[in-house]
Structure formats: C-alpha cells, structure tokens
C-alpha positions as CSV (number, residue, x, y, z in Angstrom):
1,M,-187.3,-72.2,116.5
2,T,-190.7,-73.6,116.8
3,E,-190.3,-77.2,115.4
4,T,-187.4,-79.6,114.9
5,A,-187.3,-82.8,112.9
6,V,-184.4,-85.3,113.0
7,F,-183.8,-87.7,110.1
8,P,-181.0,-90.2,109.6
9,D,-179.1,-87.8,107.3
10,R,-180.2,-84.4,108.4
11,L,-181.7,-82.0,110.9
12,E,-184.6,-79.7,109.9
13,L,-185.7,-76.7,111.9
14,C,-188.7,-74.4,111.5
15,S,-188.3,-70.8,112.5
16,A,-190.8,-68.1,111.7
17,G,-192.5,-70.4,109.3
18,T,-189.3,-71.2,107.3
19,W,-187.7,-74.6,107.3
20,V,-183.9,-74.8,107.4
21,T,-182.0,-78.0,106.7
22,F,-178.6,-79.0,108.1
23,R,-177.1,-82.1,106.4
24,F,-175.1,-84.2,108.9
25,A,-172.4,-85.0,106.3
26,E,-171.7,-81.3,106.1
27,I,-171.4,-80.6,109.8
28,A,-169.7,-83.9,110.9
29,A,-166.3,-84.0,112.6
30,W,-164.6,-86.1,109.9
31,P,-161.5,-88.0,110.9
32,R,-158.2,-86.8,109.4
33,P,-157.5,-86.4,106.5
34,A,-161.0,-85.0,106.3
35,W,-160.8,-84.4,102.5
36,L,-160.0,-88.1,101.9
37,W,-162.9,-89.3,104.1
38,R,-165.3,-86.9,102.4
39,L,-164.2,-88.2,99.0
40,L,-164.6,-91.8,100.1
41,S,-168.1,-91.1,101.4
42,R,-169.2,-90.1,97.9
43,F,-168.5,-93.7,97.0
44,G,-170.4,-95.1,100.0
45,W,-167.5,-95.7,102.3
46,R,-167.3,-93.7,105.5
47,P,-166.6,-94.3,109.2
48,R,-169.5,-95.4,111.4
49,N,-171.1,-93.2,114.0
50,L,-169.6,-90.0,112.5
51,P,-170.0,-87.3,115.2
52,V,-172.3,-84.4,114.3
53,G,-172.5,-82.8,117.7
54,E,-172.5,-83.3,121.5
55,R,-175.2,-84.5,123.9
56,D,-175.9,-84.0,127.6
57,W,-178.3,-86.6,128.9
58,F,-177.5,-86.6,132.7
59,H,-180.4,-84.3,133.6
60,P,-184.2,-84.4,133.8
61,P,-185.7,-84.8,130.3
62,K,-186.6,-81.1,129.9
63,D,-182.9,-80.2,130.4
64,R,-181.4,-82.7,128.0
65,F,-180.0,-81.4,124.8
66,F,-178.0,-82.0,121.6
67,A,-175.5,-79.3,120.5
68,F,-174.8,-79.7,116.8
69,F,-171.5,-78.7,115.1
70,T,-173.2,-75.9,113.1
71,T,-171.9,-72.4,112.8
72,P,-173.2,-70.8,114.9
73,R,-173.6,-73.7,117.3
74,L,-177.2,-75.0,117.4
75,V,-178.5,-76.4,120.6
76,V,-181.8,-78.4,120.7
77,Y,-183.5,-79.0,124.0
78,L,-186.0,-81.8,124.3
79,C,-189.5,-81.4,125.7
80,D,-190.4,-82.8,129.1
81,E,-191.9,-86.3,129.1
82,P,-193.3,-88.7,131.6
83,R,-190.9,-90.9,133.6
84,T,-189.9,-94.0,131.6
85,D,-186.9,-96.2,131.2
86,Y,-184.1,-94.6,129.2
87,G,-184.5,-96.8,126.2
88,N,-188.0,-95.4,125.6
89,T,-187.1,-91.7,126.0
90,L,-187.3,-89.2,123.2
91,F,-183.6,-88.5,123.8
92,R,-182.7,-92.1,123.0
93,R,-185.1,-92.3,120.0
94,V,-183.3,-89.2,118.5
95,Q,-180.0,-91.0,118.9
96,E,-181.3,-94.1,117.2
97,V,-182.6,-92.1,114.2
98,M,-179.2,-90.4,113.8
99,R,-177.3,-93.7,114.2
100,A,-179.5,-95.3,111.5
101,G,-177.8,-92.9,109.1
102,G,-174.4,-93.6,110.4
103,F,-174.1,-90.4,112.6
104,D,-173.8,-89.9,116.3
105,T,-173.0,-87.4,119.0
106,W,-170.3,-87.2,121.7
107,D,-171.4,-87.6,125.3
108,L,-170.8,-84.6,127.6
109,G,-172.2,-86.4,130.7
C-alpha cells in the first residue's frame, strides 16, 4: 500500500496505482442482533461509536497502528511525526475523522 485516506464513512487505500474502498458500515462489529441494527441503520438509527477495528497508541508515533476488521485483517501504521501533545497527533486526528461518521476503534493499549 502506498497511500491511505480516512473519511468519516470509509477507508481508502492505494496499492499499485489502484484505489480500494472499505466502507466502515460493512466491516463494523455490530451489536446483536446484527441484522436488526443493520436494518435500523438504513433508516438513520444506529449505535454511536460503532467499532471498525482496534488501535494501539502506546508506542512512539511510527509504531502506532489501526487494525481494521477487514478480511484479511488490514493494519495501517502511521508515519513518524515531530513530538507534540497527543491531541494534535495524526493518530488522534484519524480517530476524530472516524468518530465524525459515528465509527471508532477499540483500544489495545
């Protein structure tokens, strides 16, 4: 993979010049009964912060990652960045974009 873009409703990856899209609603860990929640989401009603993967943030910036619930499992590592407070890190900004769409990740740290 050469490039990654995170949007409130999806993850897009560029590999060998081809873009692949993973919609968060399709990879989310829906609460049970999942079929009912998926149906309700079509009418605009779904749980908040629906998990779409896991995250590990308790490392230096270049070792932080998001592991998405795709098949096979997709792990996205972040690039190194200058030392800054946590609220301004790329890692935190990615979380905020996903949360804007109602999605989130579980904490492994």
